[in-house]
N, C-alpha and C positions, 0 to 999 in steps of 0.2 A: 778352305772354302774360297771359291772364286769370287772376285769382285767384278761385277758387271758395270761398266761405265754407262751413264745415261747420255743420250745425245745432247748436244749443246742447247737445243731448243727446249729440252725438258729437264735440264739439270737443275736441281734444287740448290740454289745459291743464296744463303741468308744475307750475304752482303749486297746482292743485287737490289737496285732500287725497286720499290713496289710501285705498281701502277696507281696513280692518284684515284681516290674514290670519287665516283661521279656524284656530283651534287644533284639533288632532286630539282628538276626544272619547274619551280613553283610558278614562275611567270607563264611558262608554256602551258601548264595545266589550267591556270586561271584564264588563259586566252580563250578557252572554249566557252566561257561565259559571255563573250562578246563576239559572236561570229558575224562575218560579213553577210549581208543579205544577198541572195543570188541576183546576178545581173539579168534583168528581164529584157528580152528582145523588144526593140521599138515596134510599137503597133501603129496601124494606120489611124488617121485622124478620126474616122468614124468609130473605130473600136475604142479609142481613148475616150471619146465623147460618151459612148455607151457605158464605159466603166465609171465615169464621173456621175452619170445619171443613176446608175445602179447603187453607187455609194451614197448619194444624196437620198435615194429612196430608202436605203437601209437605215440611215440616221433618222429620217422621218418616222419610219416604222418603229424603230427602237424607242423614240420619244413617245409615240402614241401608246405603245405597249406598257411603258413605265407609268404613264398617266393612268392607265386602266388597272394597274396592279394594286392601287390603294382603294379599298372599298369605301362606301359611304359611312357616315357617322351613325352610331346607334340611335341618336335622336333624330337623324335625318338620313335614312338608308339610301335614298336616291342622290345624295349630295356627292358630286364627283370630287376627285382630288384637287382639281384646279379651283374649287370653291372652298377649300380649307387652307389654313395657313398655320404652319407648324413651328412651335418652339421659339427660338430666338429670332426667326424671321418676323414674328409677330411683335414680341415685347422688347426686342433690342434693336434690330436693324431698321425696321420700318419706322418705329417711333423716333429713333435718332435721325433718320433721313428726313422726317418731317420737321424735327426740331432744329437740326443743323445740316442744311443741304450741302452735300459734297464735302462734308468733314469725314474723310475715309480712314484717317489714321487715329483710331481710338482703341485703347486697350480694353479687352473684355476677357474675363476669365484668365487673365495673366498673359495674354498675347494678342497679336493683331490678326484679324480675320478679314483680309482685304476683299476677296472675291464676293463673299456674301454682302458686304457693305456696298460694293459697286452695283450688284443686282438690286439691292434695296433702293438705291437712288433712282433707278429706272421705274421701280414699282411706285415710288412716291410721285412720279410725274404722269401717271395714268389715272383715270377715274378711280376713286378709292375702292369701289366695289370690284374693280378688276385687279387690284394689287395681289391678291392671292394667286391669280392665274400667272402673273409675271414670275413669282417665286416658283410655282410648281412646274411651269413649262421650262423655265431656265434650268432648274435642277434636272429635269428629265432629259433635256437637250444636252446638257454637259455630260451626263452619264452615257448617252448614246454616242456622243463624239468620242468619249473615252474608249468605248467598245471599238469604234473604227480605228482609233489610234493604236490600240493593242493589236488589231488585225495587221497593221503595217509593221509595228515594232517587233512583232514575234516572227518575222519572216526568216531571220537567220537561224532560229531554233526550230521552227516548224515549216517545213517545205510544202506540205500538203495544204493547198488553198482551202478545201473544205474544212480541214481541222482548224486552220486559222480563223475561218468564219465561225466555227463552233466556239472557239475561245472568245472571239468578240461578242458572240451572242451570250456567252456566260456572264459577261459584265452586265448586260441588260437584264438577264433573267436570274441574277444572283438570288438564291432562295431566301436569304435573310433580309433582302431589301425592303419589302413592305413594312417591316417592323418600325423603321424610323428613317432610313437614309434616302429613300426614294422621294423624288418630287419636292425637293426643298433646296434652298440656297445654303442654309447653315450646314447641311451634310453633304453638299456637292464635293468638298475637298476629300471625302472618303473614297469617292470614285476616282478623283485625281491621284490619290495615293496608289491605287492599282495601276493607273497609267504611268505614274512616276517610276514604279519599280521596273516596268518594261522599258521606259525611256532610258533608264540608266544602263540597260543591257543592249540597247539598240545602237547600231552604227549606221546612221542614215547616209546615203550617198549624195543626196541633193541638199541644197541650201534651204529649200522649203522644209525638208525633213528635220534639219538641224534647228530651224526656227521653231518648228512645232514642238520638238523635244524640250527646247529651252523654255518655251512658253508654258508647257505642262509643268515643268519643274518649278518655275517661279510661282505660278498660280497655286500649286499644291502647297509649297512651303510657306508662302505669304498668307495662306488661309488657315494653316494649322501648324503650330510650332513643334508638335510631336514628330513631324516628318524630318526634322533635323537628325533623327535617328538613322536616316539613310547614310549617314557619314561613313560608316565602314564600307558600304558598297561603292560610294563615291571614291574613297581612298583606293579600293581595289581597281577601279576603272583608271584612276590616275597612274597607278603602278603598272598596269598592263598596257594601256594605250598611251603612248608618249607623244603622239602628234597633236598639236593644238587644235586642229580641225575636228578632232574627236570629242571635244569638250564643250560644245555649245550647251549641252544639258547640264554639265558641271557648272558652267557660268550661271545658268538660270537657277539652279539649286542654291548656289552661293549667294546670289542676289536676294533670294527669298530669305536666306538665313540672316544676311546683313540687315534686312528690313525688320526681322523679328527680334534681333538681339536687344535693341533699346527698350522695346516693350517688355521683354522678359525680365531685363535687369530692373527697370523701374517698378514693375509689378512686384518683383521679389523684395526690393527694398521697402516698398510701401506695405508689405505684408498681405498683398492680394493675390499672390501666386501659389499654386499647388506645391511648388518646389519648397516653400517654406513651411509646409505642414508635415505632420507625422505621416510617413509612408505606411501603406497597408502591409501587413505581414506577407512575406513571400509565399507562404503556404496558401493564402487565400487567392493570390494571383495564379498560382499553379493549378488550383482547383478550378478557377475560372477557365483557364486554357483547356483543361480536360473536359469539363462539362459544357462549355459554351462555344468551344472551337472544334474539338475532336468529335464530340457526340453529334452535333448537327452538320458535320462536314458532308454527309451524303444526303441531306435534306432536313428541313425544319420539322415537317410533319412526321417524317419517318423516325426522327429522333424521339418524338413523343410516343409513337407506337412501340418502339423498342423499349422505352422506359416502362410502359404499361406491362410489358412482358417480363423484363429482366431487372427492373429498378434502374435508377440513374447510374450507379456505379457499374452494374452489370452491362447495361447498354453501352456505356462508354468503353468498357473493355472490348466488347464485341466489335465496335467500329474501329477502335485503336488497332486491334489485331488485323483487321482487314486492310487498313491503311498501311500498317507496317509491312504486311506481306506484299502489297502492290508496290510501294515505294522501295522496299528492300529488294524486290526483284529487279526494278529499274536500276537501282544503284549497283547491284551485283553483276548484271549482264550488260549494261550500257555504259562503258567507261567514259565515253564522251559526255554523257549527261550527268555524271556524278557531281561536278561542281554546281550545276543548276539545282539538282535535288537538294544538296546541302544548303545552298544559298536560300532556296525557297523555304525549306523547313526552318532554318535558323531565323530568317527574317520574319516568317509567320509566327514564330514563337516569341521573338523579342518584343514586337509591337504590342500585342495584347497584354503580355506579362508586365512590361514597363508601364504601359498606359493605365492598367488597373492598379498597379502599385502606387502610382501618383494620384489616382482617383479611387481611393479605397472603397468607397461605398458601393461602387459598381460590382466589385468582386464578391460582395456578400449579399447583394440585393436578391430578393426572391425572384424567381423566373417563372413566368406563366406562358401558356400558349399565345396570349395576346400582349405580353409585356416582358421585354428583356432590355433593361436599361443600358447595358453595355454592348448591345448588338453591333454598333458601329465598329467596335474594336475587332469584331470577328470577320468582317468583310474581306480584308486582305489575306489573312491566313487561310481561309477556306478557298478563296480564289487561287492562291498559290498552290494548294494541294491539287486543285483541278488542272492548273497549268502544268505541273510536273507529270501528271498522268497523261495528259494530251501529248506532251513532248515524248513520253515513252512510247505511246502508240504510234506517233509519227516516225519514230526511229524504226519500229518494226516494219512499217510500210516502206520506208526508204531502203531497208536492208534487203528487200525483195528484188531490187534492181531498178533500172531506169536511169534517168539523167543524174540522179544524186545517189548512186549506189554506194552503200557502206562497205568498208573493207572487211567483210566477214561472210561466211557461207550463208546463203539465203535460207531462212527458216521455212518450216512447212506453212502452207497457205492456211490450213485450218486454225492453228493457234492465233495467227494474225487476224483472221476474220473474226474469231471469237472475241479477241481483245477489242476490236473496233465496235462490234455489236454490244459488248458489255459496257463500254464507255458511253456510247450513244444512249443505251437503255437507262443507265443510272442517271445521266444528266437530264434526259428527257423526262424520266419519272419524277425527279425532284422539281423540274421546271413546271410540270403540269400540276403536281400536288401543291406547290408553293407559289403558284403564279399570283394568286389574289387571296389575301386573308387580312383580318383585322389585327392591327398592331398598336403601337403607341400613338401613331398618327391618327388612329380612329378614336378620337376623343372629342367629346362635345364642346370643349373649350375652343376648338379650332374652326367652328362654324363661322366662316368669314362673312357671308351675307348678313347674318344676324349681328355680328360685331360692327361691321361697317355701317349698317343701318342705324345702330345705336349711336355711333359717333356722329353721323351726319344729322341725325335728329337733334342731338344735344347741341350741335353747332348752330342750329336754327334758332335756339333759344338762349345762346350765350351772348350776353351783352358785351363782355370783355374781349370777344374774339378768340377766346381760348376755352378749352374744356379740360377737365381733369378726370382721367380714367384709371381704373385699377388694372394694370397689366404687368406681368412678370413679377408678381408678389409685391408691388409697390404702386403708389399713385404717381402718375406721370401727366404732366401738362402738355397738351398738344395744340398747335396753332390751327385754327379753322381755315385761315386763308390759304393754307398749303394743301388742304384736302380737296382734291378736284372732284367735281360731281359728274 
């Protein structure tokens, strides 16, 4: 039998050194989470001015739309949102602003809530009858500004200007907003939570952008200690982006954390923190995520219609299968967007699950069309699902060609057009159906003209210069000389 010698290049030699295995480039893969925004050509002064005017008009329009989204009270159907005062804005922040002017650093519910307290100080310096308007307009304005911020911060991920505008509009028209988070100071941080997620992905090119990102991060975390849970995303940013100039947002987030830590520790040691209480069973929090995040992800009223047809569990399965198919297709076909999809889904899962584990009664509370106690925990995850889908559609548009052509064959025009139409139709459908409806805010207790008239009338007869009113489940003493007429 003849031996055939192999060429040197193909000879099998067990003693030859093996080529080193290539380590997965984790940092390179995660780098796609933080894309650079495209460089925009410098525009003429007139065009820049027109852009500023358009953005200011968008913020004003967003503020007005949010104020209109909350209907009147059952006892006063014509009462607008700016004449109602919601929750802690009423019994915590305003009362303490009257009792202790400019005492901003006071623990409540186990942590500091700086932004709502600052807003309350301004509310305490206007005529008492106008205090509700300060809270409502401030909350609506902050939400509209968050929408504009997201428009800018998403430029690296979404190159299509109309789609970025759609994402910014999604902040203002979030289906669950009328339930409790719209038009209030106490829930303004939940809009900032959405902006903070995008701030942590943004790489602003200007100092103004860096300052805006840092301010968003500080305002968000100093107003809600739960946002410390963005720590993993902050760590990823630190790992991927090594230049100090990339970390203005990191500094803002860290400053907010440092402000919160003393309040968290002191509240825990005094037994007033949720951290010291028995956490809710994980199963309850998982059920909350399924029924209160996944089910209404396509719209609040649509979720109730599906429940009437298939029951709560059946409706949840229907929506979950649809979302799995859409996000799965994006994950399978768009390698560049995989880190974002994973980050959005994991972040959107962690916040409501951990939040309702710490606040267990929200996970088991009964939900009605006009009452969902934990709705604020669903704002971010639902918005992140929308963000992932919009990014997926933007990728389809970019892959067709143009200045930002993707390195792959162009798809057929029809599927891309159908994807765009379906996205706009679903969002527009939920925005129309869920634009205005009665929620937790539509409660007779928030009738501010009635409350403020009662307080002012009592002050007219108070010989001591103080009145005692039942607010927030307890009697509180209020100084009459600080109630402006």
